[in-house]
N, C-alpha and C positions, 0 to 999 in steps of 0.2 A: 810615509813614503816607502819604507821598507816593506810594508804589507803589500803594496801594489806590485813591487818587484817580485814577491813570492807567488803571486797568483798564477803567472804562466808556468812556473815550475810545478805547482800543485796540480794544475790542469793537465800538464804533460804526464805527471806521475799517475793521475787518475786514468788517463787515456791508456797508458801502458798496462795498468792493472786490469782495466776492462777488457783488454785484448788477450789476457792470460799471460802476459809477459811479467817476469819478475823485475821489480824495481831495484836497482842497485845504487849504492851510494858512491860507487867508483866513478871517477871523472870520465866523461865521454871521450872517445878517441877523436883526434883531430881528423878533418876530412882527408888529409894526405895519408893518414895511418889506417884508414878504413880499407878492408879488402874490397876489391872490385869483382863483380860477377861477369866473367867473360864467357862462361860455359853456355849460358842461355842467351840467345839473341832475342831482342825485342821483336814482337810481331809487327808486320807492316801496318801502317795506319791506313784507314779506308781511303784517305786522300792520295796515298802513294800507290794504291792498287789501281791498275789500269782496266780491270774488269768492271763492267757495268751491269747492274740489275736490269734485266730485260723482261723477266716474268717471275711469277711466284709459284711456290710449291705449298701443298698442305702436307703436314707430317702428323701421323696419328700413332699414338703409343698405347699399347695395352699391357697391363701387368696384373697378375693374379691378385684378386682381392680389392682391386681399385677400379674405378670407372675409367673407361678409355678417355684419353685427352687428345687434343689436336692443337696445332698452331700453324700459322701461315708464315713462311720465310721466303726470302729472295733466292735467286739462283746463284748468288755469289756468297761465299763464306769469307767475309772481310778479315776475320781473325788471322787467316793465313793466305789470303788472296788466291783462292782456288774456287773452281766451280763446286757448288753445294754437293752434287752427286759424287764427286771424287772422294770425299771423306765421309759420306753417309754411313756406310757400314761400320766404320770405326767409331763414329759418334753415337750410333744407335745403342739403346740399352742392352745390357748383357746379363741382367738379373734372370734367375730361373723363371721361365715362363713368359718373359717379356718379349714383345714383338713390336717393331717400329716399321711403319710403311710410309711411303712417299709417293705423291702423285702431283701432276700439274694442277694448279688451281683452276685453270680454264677448262680442264677435263671434268671438273666437279662443280658445275654452276649451282649456286644456291647453298653450297656447303656451309654449315655454321660451325666454326671452330670453337664457339663458346657453348655448344650443346653438351649436356652431361647426361649420359655418356656420349662421347663423340661417335657419330655414325661411321661405318666403314667407308673407306675411300673407293671410288670407282677408278678404273684404269690405272691401277697401281704400277709404278715403274720399277720399284725395288722394295724389298723387305729385308729386314735384318733382325737378328736376335734369336735366342734359343727357343722362344715360343712360337715362331713362325712356321 
């Protein structure tokens, strides 16, 4: 019976060690004694966001020494409930020579986001990064 009771403790120790955390033999703090994080507010959930995805964008990124890549995203950034273009420049890559471009998907019929390298976008709305 005692061996079964130790299995969750061993699993928890292994999980902590795998995450790079030091395992301590000190007793865990009670929930009331744990500090609370009030500085960072939790992002809104997609269900709480009143914005709706009504169309998609293609985003293409180029970086020196790597093949250009692309992805298709919606017009709403649900992580902060804002239109995708509002935060585009801040979320674009900023590495030396990197360039990120965005265009409406419907302005690029037949575009293959899985192509390697990703072809250039037509009718680019915005570009950001030091390599643009």
